[in-house]
PDB file as gemmi writes it, atoms N, CA and C in Angstrom:
CRYST1    1.000    1.000    1.000  90.00  90.00  90.00 P 1                      
ATOM      1  N   MET A   1      42.083 -70.390 -75.115  1.00  0.00           N  
ATOM      2  CA  MET A   1      42.536 -69.345 -74.227  1.00  0.00           C  
ATOM      3  C   MET A   1      43.262 -68.247 -74.995  1.00  0.00           C  
ATOM      4  N   ASN A   2      43.978 -68.656 -76.037  1.00  0.00           N  
ATOM      5  CA  ASN A   2      44.695 -67.690 -76.857  1.00  0.00           C  
ATOM      6  C   ASN A   2      43.723 -66.720 -77.532  1.00  0.00           C  
ATOM      7  N   PHE A   3      42.549 -67.220 -77.936  1.00  0.00           N  
ATOM      8  CA  PHE A   3      41.528 -66.374 -78.553  1.00  0.00           C  
ATOM      9  C   PHE A   3      41.072 -65.286 -77.581  1.00  0.00           C  
ATOM     10  N   LEU A   4      40.878 -65.651 -76.316  1.00  0.00           N  
ATOM     11  CA  LEU A   4      40.455 -64.670 -75.316  1.00  0.00           C  
ATOM     12  C   LEU A   4      41.518 -63.598 -75.097  1.00  0.00           C  
ATOM     13  N   TYR A   5      42.796 -64.004 -75.119  1.00  0.00           N  
ATOM     14  CA  TYR A   5      43.866 -63.018 -74.991  1.00  0.00           C  
ATOM     15  C   TYR A   5      43.873 -62.052 -76.171  1.00  0.00           C  
ATOM     16  N   LYS A   6      43.657 -62.578 -77.366  1.00  0.00           N  
ATOM     17  CA  LYS A   6      43.616 -61.707 -78.550  1.00  0.00           C  
ATOM     18  C   LYS A   6      42.441 -60.734 -78.487  1.00  0.00           C  
ATOM     19  N   ILE A   7      41.296 -61.211 -78.019  1.00  0.00           N  
ATOM     20  CA  ILE A   7      40.139 -60.325 -77.867  1.00  0.00           C  
ATOM     21  C   ILE A   7      40.428 -59.261 -76.821  1.00  0.00           C  
ATOM     22  N   LEU A   8      41.065 -59.637 -75.723  1.00  0.00           N  
ATOM     23  CA  LEU A   8      41.413 -58.683 -74.670  1.00  0.00           C  
ATOM     24  C   LEU A   8      42.393 -57.632 -75.185  1.00  0.00           C  
ATOM     25  N   ILE A   9      43.403 -58.061 -75.925  1.00  0.00           N  
ATOM     26  CA  ILE A   9      44.376 -57.128 -76.488  1.00  0.00           C  
ATOM     27  C   ILE A   9      43.691 -56.177 -77.464  1.00  0.00           C  
ATOM     28  N   THR A  10      42.842 -56.706 -78.318  1.00  0.00           N  
ATOM     29  CA  THR A  10      42.127 -55.866 -79.279  1.00  0.00           C  
ATOM     30  C   THR A  10      41.193 -54.897 -78.571  1.00  0.00           C  
ATOM     31  N   THR A  11      40.539 -55.349 -77.506  1.00  0.00           N  
ATOM     32  CA  THR A  11      39.630 -54.489 -76.752  1.00  0.00           C  
ATOM     33  C   THR A  11      40.373 -53.299 -76.163  1.00  0.00           C  
ATOM     34  N   VAL A  12      41.494 -53.566 -75.524  1.00  0.00           N  
ATOM     35  CA  VAL A  12      42.276 -52.480 -74.918  1.00  0.00           C  
ATOM     36  C   VAL A  12      42.786 -51.523 -75.990  1.00  0.00           C  
ATOM     37  N   ASN A  13      43.263 -52.078 -77.101  1.00  0.00           N  
ATOM     38  CA  ASN A  13      43.771 -51.219 -78.175  1.00  0.00           C  
ATOM     39  C   ASN A  13      42.665 -50.384 -78.817  1.00  0.00           C  
ATOM     40  N   VAL A  14      41.484 -50.965 -79.010  1.00  0.00           N  
ATOM     41  CA  VAL A  14      40.352 -50.209 -79.562  1.00  0.00           C  
ATOM     42  C   VAL A  14      39.980 -49.064 -78.622  1.00  0.00           C  
ATOM     43  N   PHE A  15      39.932 -49.374 -77.341  1.00  0.00           N  
ATOM     44  CA  PHE A  15      39.562 -48.364 -76.349  1.00  0.00           C  
ATOM     45  C   PHE A  15      40.572 -47.215 -76.335  1.00  0.00           C  
ATOM     46  N   ILE A  16      41.860 -47.539 -76.391  1.00  0.00           N  
ATOM     47  CA  ILE A  16      42.903 -46.505 -76.394  1.00  0.00           C  
ATOM     48  C   ILE A  16      42.874 -45.708 -77.688  1.00  0.00           C  
ATOM     49  N   LEU A  17      42.760 -46.387 -78.824  1.00  0.00           N  
ATOM     50  CA  LEU A  17      42.770 -45.696 -80.111  1.00  0.00           C  
ATOM     51  C   LEU A  17      41.545 -44.804 -80.295  1.00  0.00           C  
ATOM     52  N   ALA A  18      40.418 -45.208 -79.730  1.00  0.00           N  
ATOM     53  CA  ALA A  18      39.223 -44.366 -79.823  1.00  0.00           C  
ATOM     54  C   ALA A  18      39.425 -43.069 -79.046  1.00  0.00           C  
ATOM     55  N   ALA A  19      40.220 -43.122 -78.003  1.00  0.00           N  
ATOM     56  CA  ALA A  19      40.498 -41.910 -77.228  1.00  0.00           C  
ATOM     57  C   ALA A  19      41.540 -41.026 -77.900  1.00  0.00           C  
ATOM     58  N   ILE A  20      42.437 -41.627 -78.679  1.00  0.00           N  
ATOM     59  CA  ILE A  20      43.554 -40.883 -79.266  1.00  0.00           C  
ATOM     60  C   ILE A  20      43.248 -40.362 -80.669  1.00  0.00           C  
ATOM     61  N   LEU A  21      42.722 -41.226 -81.532  1.00  0.00           N  
ATOM     62  CA  LEU A  21      42.561 -40.879 -82.946  1.00  0.00           C  
ATOM     63  C   LEU A  21      41.345 -39.989 -83.177  1.00  0.00           C  
ATOM     64  N   PRO A  22      41.494 -39.004 -84.043  1.00  0.00           N  
ATOM     65  CA  PRO A  22      40.317 -38.213 -84.421  1.00  0.00           C  
ATOM     66  C   PRO A  22      39.443 -39.019 -85.372  1.00  0.00           C  
ATOM     67  N   GLY A  23      38.152 -38.768 -85.329  1.00  0.00           N  
ATOM     68  CA  GLY A  23      37.236 -39.447 -86.230  1.00  0.00           C  
ATOM     69  C   GLY A  23      36.803 -40.817 -85.769  1.00  0.00           C  
ATOM     70  N   VAL A  24      37.316 -41.280 -84.630  1.00  0.00           N  
ATOM     71  CA  VAL A  24      36.947 -42.577 -84.066  1.00  0.00           C  
ATOM     72  C   VAL A  24      36.441 -42.319 -82.658  1.00  0.00           C  
ATOM     73  N   ALA A  25      35.252 -42.843 -82.346  1.00  0.00           N  
ATOM     74  CA  ALA A  25      34.675 -42.566 -81.034  1.00  0.00           C  
ATOM     75  C   ALA A  25      33.915 -43.767 -80.506  1.00  0.00           C  
ATOM     76  N   ILE A  26      34.013 -43.940 -79.203  1.00  0.00           N  
ATOM     77  CA  ILE A  26      33.179 -44.878 -78.469  1.00  0.00           C  
ATOM     78  C   ILE A  26      32.346 -44.039 -77.527  1.00  0.00           C  
ATOM     79  N   GLU A  27      31.025 -44.134 -77.673  1.00  0.00           N  
ATOM     80  CA  GLU A  27      30.133 -43.302 -76.868  1.00  0.00           C  
ATOM     81  C   GLU A  27      30.316 -43.581 -75.384  1.00  0.00           C  
ATOM     82  N   ASN A  28      30.437 -42.532 -74.606  1.00  0.00           N  
ATOM     83  CA  ASN A  28      30.546 -42.583 -73.148  1.00  0.00           C  
ATOM     84  C   ASN A  28      31.743 -43.386 -72.660  1.00  0.00           C  
ATOM     85  N   ASN A  29      32.753 -43.582 -73.501  1.00  0.00           N  
ATOM     86  CA  ASN A  29      33.936 -44.368 -73.145  1.00  0.00           C  
ATOM     87  C   ASN A  29      33.564 -45.688 -72.475  1.00  0.00           C  
ATOM     88  N   ASN A  30      32.656 -46.406 -73.095  1.00  0.00           N  
ATOM     89  CA  ASN A  30      32.110 -47.643 -72.557  1.00  0.00           C  
ATOM     90  C   ASN A  30      32.999 -48.829 -72.938  1.00  0.00           C  
ATOM     91  N   ILE A  31      33.538 -49.525 -71.946  1.00  0.00           N  
ATOM     92  CA  ILE A  31      34.407 -50.667 -72.204  1.00  0.00           C  
ATOM     93  C   ILE A  31      33.629 -51.841 -72.801  1.00  0.00           C  
ATOM     94  N   VAL A  32      32.347 -51.945 -72.499  1.00  0.00           N  
ATOM     95  CA  VAL A  32      31.528 -53.015 -73.073  1.00  0.00           C  
ATOM     96  C   VAL A  32      31.415 -52.836 -74.582  1.00  0.00           C  
ATOM     97  N   THR A  33      31.310 -51.597 -75.019  1.00  0.00           N  
ATOM     98  CA  THR A  33      31.276 -51.325 -76.458  1.00  0.00           C  
ATOM     99  C   THR A  33      32.593 -51.725 -77.103  1.00  0.00           C  
ATOM    100  N   ALA A  34      33.707 -51.456 -76.444  1.00  0.00           N  
ATOM    101  CA  ALA A  34      35.013 -51.849 -76.974  1.00  0.00           C  
ATOM    102  C   ALA A  34      35.133 -53.367 -77.070  1.00  0.00           C  
ATOM    103  N   ILE A  35      34.570 -54.083 -76.093  1.00  0.00           N  
ATOM    104  CA  ILE A  35      34.571 -55.552 -76.149  1.00  0.00           C  
ATOM    105  C   ILE A  35      33.733 -56.036 -77.329  1.00  0.00           C  
ATOM    106  N   LEU A  36      32.568 -55.413 -77.524  1.00  0.00           N  
ATOM    107  CA  LEU A  36      31.722 -55.779 -78.668  1.00  0.00           C  
ATOM    108  C   LEU A  36      32.425 -55.494 -79.995  1.00  0.00           C  
ATOM    109  N   VAL A  37      33.126 -54.368 -80.064  1.00  0.00           N  
ATOM    110  CA  VAL A  37      33.876 -54.042 -81.287  1.00  0.00           C  
ATOM    111  C   VAL A  37      34.910 -55.124 -81.560  1.00  0.00           C  
ATOM    112  N   ALA A  38      35.626 -55.562 -80.541  1.00  0.00           N  
ATOM    113  CA  ALA A  38      36.650 -56.596 -80.722  1.00  0.00           C  
ATOM    114  C   ALA A  38      36.029 -57.933 -81.143  1.00  0.00           C  
ATOM    115  N   LEU A  39      34.903 -58.287 -80.532  1.00  0.00           N  
ATOM    116  CA  LEU A  39      34.259 -59.552 -80.888  1.00  0.00           C  
ATOM    117  C   LEU A  39      33.697 -59.532 -82.310  1.00  0.00           C  
ATOM    118  N   VAL A  40      33.018 -58.458 -82.668  1.00  0.00           N  
ATOM    119  CA  VAL A  40      32.461 -58.348 -84.024  1.00  0.00           C  
ATOM    120  C   VAL A  40      33.587 -58.283 -85.050  1.00  0.00           C  
ATOM    121  N   LEU A  41      34.667 -57.601 -84.708  1.00  0.00           N  
ATOM    122  CA  LEU A  41      35.819 -57.532 -85.613  1.00  0.00           C  
ATOM    123  C   LEU A  41      36.425 -58.914 -85.821  1.00  0.00           C  
ATOM    124  N   ALA A  42      36.500 -59.716 -84.777  1.00  0.00           N  
ATOM    125  CA  ALA A  42      37.023 -61.079 -84.910  1.00  0.00           C  
ATOM    126  C   ALA A  42      36.130 -61.923 -85.809  1.00  0.00           C  
ATOM    127  N   VAL A  43      34.820 -61.790 -85.665  1.00  0.00           N  
ATOM    128  CA  VAL A  43      33.888 -62.548 -86.506  1.00  0.00           C  
ATOM    129  C   VAL A  43      33.974 -62.091 -87.958  1.00  0.00           C  
ATOM    130  N   LEU A  44      34.012 -60.789 -88.171  1.00  0.00           N  
ATOM    131  CA  LEU A  44      34.112 -60.274 -89.544  1.00  0.00           C  
ATOM    132  C   LEU A  44      35.431 -60.681 -90.191  1.00  0.00           C  
ATOM    133  N   ASP A  45      36.519 -60.662 -89.413  1.00  0.00           N  
ATOM    134  CA  ASP A  45      37.813 -61.086 -89.957  1.00  0.00           C  
ATOM    135  C   ASP A  45      37.829 -62.565 -90.297  1.00  0.00           C  
ATOM    136  N   ALA A  46      37.064 -63.355 -89.565  1.00  0.00           N  
ATOM    137  CA  ALA A  46      37.053 -64.798 -89.810  1.00  0.00           C  
ATOM    138  C   ALA A  46      36.107 -65.203 -90.937  1.00  0.00           C  
ATOM    139  N   VAL A  47      35.025 -64.450 -91.128  1.00  0.00           N  
ATOM    140  CA  VAL A  47      33.998 -64.865 -92.086  1.00  0.00           C  
ATOM    141  C   VAL A  47      34.016 -64.022 -93.364  1.00  0.00           C  
ATOM    142  N   ILE A  48      33.903 -62.726 -93.223  1.00  0.00           N  
ATOM    143  CA  ILE A  48      33.741 -61.843 -94.382  1.00  0.00           C  
ATOM    144  C   ILE A  48      35.070 -61.537 -95.080  1.00  0.00           C  
ATOM    145  N   LYS A  49      36.116 -61.310 -94.311  1.00  0.00           N  
ATOM    146  CA  LYS A  49      37.389 -60.904 -94.905  1.00  0.00           C  
ATOM    147  C   LYS A  49      37.950 -61.921 -95.903  1.00  0.00           C  
ATOM    148  N   PRO A  50      37.955 -63.228 -95.598  1.00  0.00           N  
ATOM    149  CA  PRO A  50      38.460 -64.176 -96.607  1.00  0.00           C  
ATOM    150  C   PRO A  50      37.647 -64.163 -97.905  1.00  0.00           C  
ATOM    151  N   LEU A  51      36.343 -63.978 -97.794  1.00  0.00           N  
ATOM    152  CA  LEU A  51      35.515 -63.891 -99.002  1.00  0.00           C  
ATOM    153  C   LEU A  51      35.851 -62.653 -99.819  1.00  0.00           C  
ATOM    154  N   LEU A  52      36.040 -61.527 -99.130  1.00  0.00           N  
ATOM    155  CA  LEU A  52      36.401 -60.307 -99.845  1.00  0.00           C  
ATOM    156  C   LEU A  52      37.774 -60.427-100.504  1.00  0.00           C  
ATOM    157  N   ILE A  53      38.700 -61.065 -99.821  1.00  0.00           N  
ATOM    158  CA  ILE A  53      40.031 -61.252-100.402  1.00  0.00           C  
ATOM    159  C   ILE A  53      39.943 -62.133-101.647  1.00  0.00           C  
ATOM    160  N   LEU A  54      39.159 -63.179-101.567  1.00  0.00           N  
ATOM    161  CA  LEU A  54      39.008 -64.072-102.719  1.00  0.00           C  
ATOM    162  C   LEU A  54      38.336 -63.371-103.897  1.00  0.00           C  
ATOM    163  N   LEU A  55      37.291 -62.595-103.611  1.00  0.00           N  
ATOM    164  CA  LEU A  55      36.574 -61.909-104.686  1.00  0.00           C  
ATOM    165  C   LEU A  55      37.380 -60.780-105.319  1.00  0.00           C  
ATOM    166  N   THR A  56      38.282 -60.185-104.552  1.00  0.00           N  
ATOM    167  CA  THR A  56      39.065 -59.059-105.068  1.00  0.00           C  
ATOM    168  C   THR A  56      40.514 -59.452-105.343  1.00  0.00           C  
ATOM    169  N   LEU A  57      40.760 -60.733-105.556  1.00  0.00           N  
ATOM    170  CA  LEU A  57      42.116 -61.210-105.791  1.00  0.00           C  
ATOM    171  C   LEU A  57      42.802 -60.529-106.981  1.00  0.00           C  
ATOM    172  N   PRO A  58      42.130 -60.320-108.108  1.00  0.00           N  
ATOM    173  CA  PRO A  58      42.807 -59.618-109.209  1.00  0.00           C  
ATOM    174  C   PRO A  58      43.247 -58.202-108.829  1.00  0.00           C  
ATOM    175  N   ALA A  59      42.405 -57.474-108.116  1.00  0.00           N  
ATOM    176  CA  ALA A  59      42.779 -56.116-107.697  1.00  0.00           C  
ATOM    177  C   ALA A  59      43.919 -56.155-106.689  1.00  0.00           C  
ATOM    178  N   THR A  60      43.917 -57.149-105.822  1.00  0.00           N  
ATOM    179  CA  THR A  60      44.980 -57.285-104.831  1.00  0.00           C  
ATOM    180  C   THR A  60      46.306 -57.600-105.512  1.00  0.00           C  
ATOM    181  N   ILE A  61      46.284 -58.466-106.495  1.00  0.00           N  
ATOM    182  CA  ILE A  61      47.505 -58.798-107.232  1.00  0.00           C  
ATOM    183  C   ILE A  61      47.986 -57.602-108.033  1.00  0.00           C  
ATOM    184  N   LEU A  62      47.070 -56.908-108.677  1.00  0.00           N  
ATOM    185  CA  LEU A  62      47.427 -55.757-109.497  1.00  0.00           C  
ATOM    186  C   LEU A  62      48.055 -54.640-108.668  1.00  0.00           C  
ATOM    187  N   THR A  63      47.585 -54.455-107.435  1.00  0.00           N  
ATOM    188  CA  THR A  63      48.112 -53.398-106.573  1.00  0.00           C  
ATOM    189  C   THR A  63      49.209 -53.900-105.634  1.00  0.00           C  
ATOM    190  N   LEU A  64      49.683 -55.122-105.877  1.00  0.00           N  
ATOM    191  CA  LEU A  64      50.749 -55.738-105.082  1.00  0.00           C  
ATOM    192  C   LEU A  64      50.388 -55.813-103.600  1.00  0.00           C  
ATOM    193  N   GLY A  65      49.133 -56.089-103.319  1.00  0.00           N  
ATOM    194  CA  GLY A  65      48.666 -56.291-101.956  1.00  0.00           C  
ATOM    195  C   GLY A  65      48.141 -55.059-101.257  1.00  0.00           C  
ATOM    196  N   LEU A  66      48.267 -53.896-101.860  1.00  0.00           N  
ATOM    197  CA  LEU A  66      47.808 -52.669-101.213  1.00  0.00           C  
ATOM    198  C   LEU A  66      46.288 -52.600-101.098  1.00  0.00           C  
ATOM    199  N   PHE A  67      45.587 -53.367-101.930  1.00  0.00           N  
ATOM    200  CA  PHE A  67      44.133 -53.371-101.849  1.00  0.00           C  
ATOM    201  C   PHE A  67      43.642 -53.994-100.543  1.00  0.00           C  
ATOM    202  N   LEU A  68      44.499 -54.746 -99.870  1.00  0.00           N  
ATOM    203  CA  LEU A  68      44.124 -55.321 -98.573  1.00  0.00           C  
ATOM    204  C   LEU A  68      43.853 -54.232 -97.538  1.00  0.00           C  
ATOM    205  N   PHE A  69      44.512 -53.077 -97.676  1.00  0.00           N  
ATOM    206  CA  PHE A  69      44.221 -51.950 -96.786  1.00  0.00           C  
ATOM    207  C   PHE A  69      42.778 -51.478 -96.973  1.00  0.00           C  
ATOM    208  N   ILE A  70      42.312 -51.480 -98.209  1.00  0.00           N  
ATOM    209  CA  ILE A  70      40.935 -51.088 -98.503  1.00  0.00           C  
ATOM    210  C   ILE A  70      39.959 -52.085 -97.871  1.00  0.00           C  
ATOM    211  N   ILE A  71      40.288 -53.366 -97.976  1.00  0.00           N  
ATOM    212  CA  ILE A  71      39.439 -54.395 -97.380  1.00  0.00           C  
ATOM    213  C   ILE A  71      39.387 -54.230 -95.862  1.00  0.00           C  
ATOM    214  N   ASN A  72      40.532 -53.957 -95.241  1.00  0.00           N  
ATOM    215  CA  ASN A  72      40.563 -53.755 -93.787  1.00  0.00           C  
ATOM    216  C   ASN A  72      39.711 -52.557 -93.380  1.00  0.00           C  
ATOM    217  N   ALA A  73      39.783 -51.477 -94.133  1.00  0.00           N  
ATOM    218  CA  ALA A  73      38.979 -50.289 -93.822  1.00  0.00           C  
ATOM    219  C   ALA A  73      37.488 -50.606 -93.971  1.00  0.00           C  
ATOM    220  N   CYS A  74      37.125 -51.386 -94.979  1.00  0.00           N  
ATOM    221  CA  CYS A  74      35.720 -51.766 -95.150  1.00  0.00           C  
ATOM    222  C   CYS A  74      35.237 -52.644 -94.000  1.00  0.00           C  
ATOM    223  N   ILE A  75      36.094 -53.519 -93.507  1.00  0.00           N  
ATOM    224  CA  ILE A  75      35.742 -54.355 -92.358  1.00  0.00           C  
ATOM    225  C   ILE A  75      35.516 -53.484 -91.125  1.00  0.00           C  
ATOM    226  N   ILE A  76      36.339 -52.468 -90.928  1.00  0.00           N  
ATOM    227  CA  ILE A  76      36.173 -51.550 -89.793  1.00  0.00           C  
ATOM    228  C   ILE A  76      34.861 -50.768 -89.942  1.00  0.00           C  
ATOM    229  N   LEU A  77      34.543 -50.337 -91.146  1.00  0.00           N  
ATOM    230  CA  LEU A  77      33.281 -49.626 -91.363  1.00  0.00           C  
ATOM    231  C   LEU A  77      32.079 -50.544 -91.111  1.00  0.00           C  
ATOM    232  N   LEU A  78      32.174 -51.806 -91.506  1.00  0.00           N  
ATOM    233  CA  LEU A  78      31.106 -52.763 -91.199  1.00  0.00           C  
ATOM    234  C   LEU A  78      30.965 -52.961 -89.694  1.00  0.00           C  
ATOM    235  N   ASP A  79      32.085 -53.011 -89.011  1.00  0.00           N  
ATOM    236  CA  ASP A  79      32.070 -53.146 -87.555  1.00  0.00           C  
ATOM    237  C   ASP A  79      31.365 -51.951 -86.911  1.00  0.00           C  
ATOM    238  N   ALA A  80      31.663 -50.757 -87.398  1.00  0.00           N  
ATOM    239  CA  ALA A  80      31.015 -49.554 -86.865  1.00  0.00           C  
ATOM    240  C   ALA A  80      29.516 -49.558 -87.172  1.00  0.00           C  
ATOM    241  N   HIS A  81      29.139 -50.173 -88.284  1.00  0.00           N  
ATOM    242  CA  HIS A  81      27.717 -50.260 -88.632  1.00  0.00           C  
ATOM    243  C   HIS A  81      26.969 -51.205 -87.695  1.00  0.00           C  
ATOM    244  N   PHE A  82      27.595 -52.314 -87.333  1.00  0.00           N  
ATOM    245  CA  PHE A  82      26.932 -53.321 -86.504  1.00  0.00           C  
ATOM    246  C   PHE A  82      26.939 -52.999 -85.014  1.00  0.00           C  
ATOM    247  N   VAL A  83      27.968 -52.322 -84.530  1.00  0.00           N  
ATOM    248  CA  VAL A  83      28.092 -52.046 -83.094  1.00  0.00           C  
ATOM    249  C   VAL A  83      27.637 -50.617 -82.828  1.00  0.00           C  
ATOM    250  N   HIS A  84      26.529 -50.494 -82.127  1.00  0.00           N  
ATOM    251  CA  HIS A  84      26.029 -49.173 -81.765  1.00  0.00           C  
ATOM    252  C   HIS A  84      26.888 -48.608 -80.656  1.00  0.00           C  
ATOM    253  N   GLY A  85      27.261 -47.349 -80.806  1.00  0.00           N  
ATOM    254  CA  GLY A  85      28.134 -46.715 -79.839  1.00  0.00           C  
ATOM    255  C   GLY A  85      29.567 -46.614 -80.331  1.00  0.00           C  
ATOM    256  N   PHE A  86      29.871 -47.256 -81.450  1.00  0.00           N  
ATOM    257  CA  PHE A  86      31.196 -47.169 -82.064  1.00  0.00           C  
ATOM    258  C   PHE A  86      31.033 -46.411 -83.369  1.00  0.00           C  
ATOM    259  N   GLN A  87      31.720 -45.273 -83.490  1.00  0.00           N  
ATOM    260  CA  GLN A  87      31.525 -44.419 -84.652  1.00  0.00           C  
ATOM    261  C   GLN A  87      32.852 -44.148 -85.361  1.00  0.00           C  
ATOM    262  N   ILE A  88      32.803 -44.254 -86.668  1.00  0.00           N  
ATOM    263  CA  ILE A  88      33.916 -43.890 -87.546  1.00  0.00           C  
ATOM    264  C   ILE A  88      33.386 -42.807 -88.474  1.00  0.00           C  
ATOM    265  N   ASP A  89      34.098 -41.697 -88.580  1.00  0.00           N  
ATOM    266  CA  ASP A  89      33.603 -40.560 -89.347  1.00  0.00           C  
ATOM    267  C   ASP A  89      33.737 -40.690 -90.860  1.00  0.00           C  
ATOM    268  N   GLY A  90      34.496 -41.639 -91.331  1.00  0.00           N  
ATOM    269  CA  GLY A  90      34.619 -41.796 -92.773  1.00  0.00           C  
ATOM    270  C   GLY A  90      35.630 -42.866 -93.130  1.00  0.00           C  
ATOM    271  N   PHE A  91      35.796 -43.049 -94.443  1.00  0.00           N  
ATOM    272  CA  PHE A  91      36.676 -44.104 -94.933  1.00  0.00           C  
ATOM    273  C   PHE A  91      38.121 -43.883 -94.511  1.00  0.00           C  
ATOM    274  N   TRP A  92      38.612 -42.656 -94.607  1.00  0.00           N  
ATOM    275  CA  TRP A  92      40.019 -42.391 -94.298  1.00  0.00           C  
ATOM    276  C   TRP A  92      40.322 -42.610 -92.822  1.00  0.00           C  
ATOM    277  N   TYR A  93      39.364 -42.289 -91.969  1.00  0.00           N  
ATOM    278  CA  TYR A  93      39.540 -42.566 -90.542  1.00  0.00           C  
ATOM    279  C   TYR A  93      39.519 -44.074 -90.279  1.00  0.00           C  
ATOM    280  N   ALA A  94      38.695 -44.796 -91.014  1.00  0.00           N  
ATOM    281  CA  ALA A  94      38.664 -46.253 -90.888  1.00  0.00           C  
ATOM    282  C   ALA A  94      39.984 -46.857 -91.353  1.00  0.00           C  
ATOM    283  N   LEU A  95      40.532 -46.317 -92.423  1.00  0.00           N  
ATOM    284  CA  LEU A  95      41.824 -46.794 -92.922  1.00  0.00           C  
ATOM    285  C   LEU A  95      42.929 -46.533 -91.901  1.00  0.00           C  
ATOM    286  N   LEU A  96      42.970 -45.333 -91.350  1.00  0.00           N  
ATOM    287  CA  LEU A  96      43.960 -44.997 -90.333  1.00  0.00           C  
ATOM    288  C   LEU A  96      43.792 -45.878 -89.098  1.00  0.00           C  
ATOM    289  N   PHE A  97      42.557 -46.044 -88.657  1.00  0.00           N  
ATOM    290  CA  PHE A  97      42.273 -46.873 -87.491  1.00  0.00           C  
ATOM    291  C   PHE A  97      42.706 -48.317 -87.720  1.00  0.00           C  
ATOM    292  N   SER A  98      42.424 -48.868 -88.891  1.00  0.00           N  
ATOM    293  CA  SER A  98      42.775 -50.265 -89.159  1.00  0.00           C  
ATOM    294  C   SER A  98      44.289 -50.457 -89.203  1.00  0.00           C  
ATOM    295  N   ILE A  99      45.017 -49.506 -89.767  1.00  0.00           N  
ATOM    296  CA  ILE A  99      46.474 -49.618 -89.837  1.00  0.00           C  
ATOM    297  C   ILE A  99      47.084 -49.545 -88.438  1.00  0.00           C  
ATOM    298  N   VAL A 100      46.655 -48.565 -87.657  1.00  0.00           N  
ATOM    299  CA  VAL A 100      47.216 -48.395 -86.315  1.00  0.00           C  
ATOM    300  C   VAL A 100      46.805 -49.553 -85.405  1.00  0.00           C  
ATOM    301  N   LEU A 101      45.558 -50.021 -85.518  1.00  0.00           N  
ATOM    302  CA  LEU A 101      45.107 -51.149 -84.712  1.00  0.00           C  
ATOM    303  C   LEU A 101      45.895 -52.414 -85.053  1.00  0.00           C  
ATOM    304  N   SER A 102      46.138 -52.658 -86.313  1.00  0.00           N  
ATOM    305  CA  SER A 102      46.924 -53.830 -86.710  1.00  0.00           C  
ATOM    306  C   SER A 102      48.341 -53.749 -86.161  1.00  0.00           C  
ATOM    307  N   PHE A 103      48.936 -52.567 -86.230  1.00  0.00           N  
ATOM    308  CA  PHE A 103      50.289 -52.383 -85.705  1.00  0.00           C  
ATOM    309  C   PHE A 103      50.330 -52.613 -84.198  1.00  0.00           C  
ATOM    310  N   PHE A 104      49.403 -51.999 -83.464  1.00  0.00           N  
ATOM    311  CA  PHE A 104      49.379 -52.145 -82.005  1.00  0.00           C  
ATOM    312  C   PHE A 104      49.085 -53.581 -81.588  1.00  0.00           C  
ATOM    313  N   ASN A 105      48.134 -54.228 -82.261  1.00  0.00           N  
ATOM    314  CA  ASN A 105      47.824 -55.620 -81.932  1.00  0.00           C  
ATOM    315  C   ASN A 105      49.040 -56.516 -82.163  1.00  0.00           C  
ATOM    316  N   SER A 106      49.730 -56.309 -83.260  1.00  0.00           N  
ATOM    317  CA  SER A 106      50.918 -57.093 -83.556  1.00  0.00           C  
ATOM    318  C   SER A 106      52.011 -56.839 -82.523  1.00  0.00           C  
ATOM    319  N   PHE A 107      52.234 -55.581 -82.184  1.00  0.00           N  
ATOM    320  CA  PHE A 107      53.272 -55.218 -81.220  1.00  0.00           C  
ATOM    321  C   PHE A 107      52.987 -55.821 -79.848  1.00  0.00           C  
ATOM    322  N   VAL A 108      51.768 -55.660 -79.358  1.00  0.00           N  
ATOM    323  CA  VAL A 108      51.414 -56.175 -78.038  1.00  0.00           C  
ATOM    324  C   VAL A 108      51.412 -57.700 -78.035  1.00  0.00           C  
ATOM    325  N   HIS A 109      50.930 -58.314 -79.107  1.00  0.00           N  
ATOM    326  CA  HIS A 109      50.883 -59.770 -79.171  1.00  0.00           C  
ATOM    327  C   HIS A 109      52.301 -60.357 -79.163  1.00  0.00           C  
ATOM    328  N   LYS A 110      53.236 -59.725 -79.846  1.00  0.00           N  
ATOM    329  CA  LYS A 110      54.616 -60.211 -79.844  1.00  0.00           C  
ATOM    330  C   LYS A 110      55.253 -60.050 -78.474  1.00  0.00           C  
ATOM    331  N   ARG A 111      54.876 -59.012 -77.740  1.00  0.00           N  
ATOM    332  CA  ARG A 111      55.415 -58.812 -76.385  1.00  0.00           C  
ATOM    333  C   ARG A 111      54.769 -59.769 -75.384  1.00  0.00           C  
ATOM    334  N   ALA A 112      53.485 -60.039 -75.553  1.00  0.00           N  
ATOM    335  CA  ALA A 112      52.769 -60.891 -74.609  1.00  0.00           C  
ATOM    336  C   ALA A 112      53.083 -62.368 -74.830  1.00  0.00           C  
ATOM    337  N   PHE A 113      53.327 -62.768 -76.073  1.00  0.00           N  
ATOM    338  CA  PHE A 113      53.586 -64.169 -76.407  1.00  0.00           C  
ATOM    339  C   PHE A 113      54.902 -64.274 -77.185  1.00  0.00           C  
ATOM    340  N   PRO A 114      56.050 -64.060 -76.538  1.00  0.00           N  
ATOM    341  CA  PRO A 114      57.328 -64.055 -77.276  1.00  0.00           C  
ATOM    342  C   PRO A 114      57.749 -65.420 -77.804  1.00  0.00           C  
ATOM    343  N   ASP A 115      57.284 -66.502 -77.185  1.00  0.00           N  
ATOM    344  CA  ASP A 115      57.713 -67.846 -77.595  1.00  0.00           C  
ATOM    345  C   ASP A 115      56.699 -68.543 -78.491  1.00  0.00           C  
ATOM    346  N   ALA A 116      55.751 -67.825 -79.034  1.00  0.00           N  
ATOM    347  CA  ALA A 116      54.712 -68.458 -79.840  1.00  0.00           C  
ATOM    348  C   ALA A 116      55.287 -69.093 -81.110  1.00  0.00           C  
ATOM    349  N   LYS A 117      56.247 -68.449 -81.756  1.00  0.00           N  
ATOM    350  CA  LYS A 117      56.813 -69.013 -82.987  1.00  0.00           C  
ATOM    351  C   LYS A 117      57.804 -70.123 -82.688  1.00  0.00           C  
ATOM    352  N   LYS A 118      58.459 -70.087 -81.544  1.00  0.00           N  
ATOM    353  CA  LYS A 118      59.451 -71.117 -81.204  1.00  0.00           C  
ATOM    354  C   LYS A 118      58.800 -72.454 -80.896  1.00  0.00           C  
ATOM    355  N   SER A 119      57.557 -72.431 -80.400  1.00  0.00           N  
ATOM    356  CA  SER A 119      56.893 -73.674 -80.031  1.00  0.00           C  
ATOM    357  C   SER A 119      56.347 -74.441 -81.220  1.00  0.00           C  
ATOM    358  N   ARG A 120      56.268 -73.833 -82.374  1.00  0.00           N  
ATOM    359  CA  ARG A 120      55.718 -74.497 -83.574  1.00  0.00           C  
ATOM    360  C   ARG A 120      56.703 -75.396 -84.205  1.00  0.00           C  
TER     361      ARG A 120                                                      
END                                                                             
């Protein structure tokens, strides 16, 4: 159930950010496209991102973790490639989108589930 809440939070945030940020668009403001973006992003984060982190570990260590921003932007660009109707105009827009999406997801998740860390 927690996975569905995370997908819902990501869907709403993607939909809002596509309306606010320049260079990011969802064709016809379609909520189904936003759901697909959230689902594909979850799959890419679970499968591709750990492999990229492992393969680029020396660069990540050398840049003190800043290379993870590059990996996140690449994941967003892959998401835009796989989901038709979701467009990112370039790498810098993908980087901005990934940073703001991560911040919003974290903020909303902490507000929606305040006792998640206490139960562990």
